[in-house]
C-alpha angles and dihedrals in degrees: 000000000000133000091259098059116089091247093046093051092047089050093052094046091050090047093049091050091049093050092045093051090050095048091048090050092058092046094260093123126239131290093266090058089050092047088067090069114072102190123109096247091062102037106035094083090066092086098042132094111266094248091053093045094048090060093052094043093047089050091050092046090051094050091047091053090048094054 
């Protein structure tokens, strides 16, 4: 299944919503806030599974808060 198929696009939409809700719940803002940033570090998680994405997002938030 690819992202252009109806099932694929629904999967990505649901995945994005899940990741967005999780990042917002840990004070990482929502997907629309992240979409304003075009660099790889902020956008690469959009295509990942929520569990994988959260590890990277949490790491990025932690490093941002330590700086």
